[in-house]
N, C-alpha and C positions, 0 to 999 in steps of 0.2 A: 360167118364166125367173127364178131368184132373186134378189131384188138386188143378192147379193153378188156374181155373177158379169157384174153390170150391163157392156155393151158401149157406151161412150159413145158410140161412131159412130153411134148410131143415130139422136142427135139431130144436127140440120144447126143448129139456134138454140134456142132456148129459145121464140120465138114460133109455132113450130109444134107447141107442148103447152100442158097446162095449167102454172101455176104457182102453188105453195103457200107461205105462209109462215108461219113458226112464232116463238113467243116466250115464255120461261117466267120470271116474276121473283118475288124474295122479298123479302123487308122482314122482314132478319135473314136468320140463314142457319145452321138453318132459324128461320124467321118466317113471316106471313101471305103466303101466295102465291099467283099468278094465273097464266093462260094466254089467250094470245090467238092466234089463227090467222087466216088467209085466203089464199081463192082466188081468182087471175085467171083468164080463161078464154081463147083462141087469140087475142085482139083483144082482151089487158090490160085486159079490164073485169072489173072486182070481180064476183063471183058470189056469194059465203058468206063471213060470218064471225063467228068466235065469242068470246065472253069469257066464262073458266071460273071462278069461284073453287073455292080447291084446299085448305084450310084451313092447318093447318101444314105447310110441305115446305121441302126445301133449293132453291138456285137449280137446279140442278142437274137436281133430280126435277124440277120446275116445267118446265122446257126438254124434259123425253123426255116429260112428262104432254101439253106440247101439241102436240109431232111425234104421237105418238099420237092425238090427235084431228083431227089435217091426216089421218093417214094413214088412219083413221077413214071421215073423209067424204068422201074420195078415191073409196075402195073400196065407199060408199054407193052414189054417182055413177057409179060403173061407170068410173073414169076408171081407165085401164092404165098411164097415160103420162105424166110429171111430173118438173119438175122444184121440188125442194123448197129453200128456201133458210132459214137463220135465220144470228142472229148468234154461234150458240154454238157455238164451236170445236170443243169436246169431244165435243158431241153430233154436228156435221158427220161430225168426223172418225174417233168408232168407227162411226159408221152406213156409213160410204165404208170398213170394215175396213182404215184405215190404224192407228189405235190401237187397244187393248186397253182391254176396261172391266173395270178393276179394282175401282171401288166396289160392297162387294155390295149397298148400296138400288139401283145403278143395272143391275146385271147384270138383273135382271127385266124391269124397263122397256124395256134394248135390246131383250130378248127377244120383247117381246110387239110391237114399233116394228118389227121385220127379219119377225114372222110374218105384221102385215098388211101390210107392201109384196110377202113371198114371189112373187106374183105378178104385179109391178106392176113397169115400168120405172123407176126411179127414179134421178135423177142429182141429186146432195146439194153444196150450193153453201154458201160461206160467205160471209157478207158484212157489213158495217161495221155498227154500231149504225143510221147515222145515214140508211141506207137499207131500215132495217128499222121505218120507226115507226107505220105501222097496227098493228103484230102488238105493239109496244111497249106503247103505248099501251091498245091493249084488252086487255092482260096486266096492267096498270095499274087500268085501271078495274075489274077482277074482283076485284085486290088492293081497293081502296077498295069497293068491294060487299062482303067478304070482314069484313072492319073493321067497316063497320057493320051486320053482323051480333051482332059479339061484342058 
């Protein structure tokens, strides 16, 4: 089943599936960028996290690259059912097919994310930044590491 045709009725609650969080950040737009992602299991235990330096990107590119890293890890682990949470309204709405992707730089990133999630049952949920603190911290750590390399 493609993520575009996702049926939300298959999820009773997020407690019966894995939950992935993502955040991308850029200091300057474009500027030094990083991504932070993590996954919790069905028992709400953190099972994986990652912090990625991205070089020079826009904030929206960083958000998509964070999501792509998260989807790759879900795929690698064989996780077929997940709720993905992020504080990027743009990415959540575009991945849920409620908003069109108009920015040329984001079209390819969105396509990659949709290909990765094509055989998964994904529910995308926007959350306020205050509920995404670990992913935010991981993305800022990545930017700090990127800045230290320059």
